[in-house]
N, C-alpha and C positions, 0 to 999 in steps of 0.2 A: 547493488539495484540494476532492474531485465532494462536494459534499450531494446524493443523488441516491433518489427518492421513488417506487416501481414493485409494478406488483403491489399492492397495502396492506405492501407492504416498506420498512425507512428506513438506507439502505445510505453510510457515509462508505468514502470508498477516493482514504487520501491517496494520488498519484503522486505520480514522480518521471522524469520524461522525457532520458532520455537516448544524443543521436544520436550518440555512439561509443563509446569506453575506459567501462565501469563501470568503477567502482572500487569497491568492494559493503557498506566501512566507510562509505564515504559516506552512498554512499544506502539505507542504515541508522542510518544519526542526521538527516540526513532527515528520513525518515520517522518517525521517534520527535518527532524536533522534532513537525509541521504531527499527529502522536498531540497532541501533549502541547495546541497550540496548538487545540485543537478542540475538545479537555478544555475547557478553561478557558473559547472561548467559550462552550459549549455546558450546564456547570454542572450542575445534574441534570435536563432539559430532553431527551425522545430518547432513554429509560432502555434500549430499546430495538433502540436505530440498531444494525442491520451493522457487524460494521469489517471492508474487505480492504483491507491496503494490498496497492499494484502498484507495481510498477519496467515502464515503458517500454521497451521497445529493439529496434533496428536488424538484432539476431541478433550472432553472433560475440564468445558471454560463454567467459570460461579458465573453463578446469573451478576452477584455483583459489578463487577470484571465486565459483562456485558454488555450493560450499563454502561460505563464506560465508556471504553466503546458508541456504543452506540449514542452520546450526549453531547462530542468531539470531533471537529473533521479534519483536517490534518489542507493545510496551502497550497500549492504547487500554483502560480501564476495568480493566474483571477480564478485558478480550479478552486472548487472546496468543496470533496470528498473523507464521504466515511471511508474507516480503515472495511475492507469485504476482512467474513474472518472466512475461510479454507481452508483447511482437512489437508493430509502432508498425501503425498497421490496425485492426486487433483490438475488434470492438464492443463498447460497458465489459458490457452485458449476458452477452456471454459472458463478458468474464471475469473478472466474478465470479459467475459461475450453480454 
């Protein structure tokens, strides 16, 4: 879980790091669990925090896994977001831009 403040904006970016095969359903479950945990930890603090779930990978995603990732959203408070696919080595500022 990444909590980051930059340029006057607060960002919460749960990140699933994948070095090999990406199993989309497992990634989504992990990201949703991180969102639930953060919601519990933050309580009512940081009401305007931006939510950006990330799957960081080294490439070679299967088409079926990408389809699953494009059809399920992760929920944090009232925000529902698709997980962004980010290549390893990408700067966080670029990933959440």
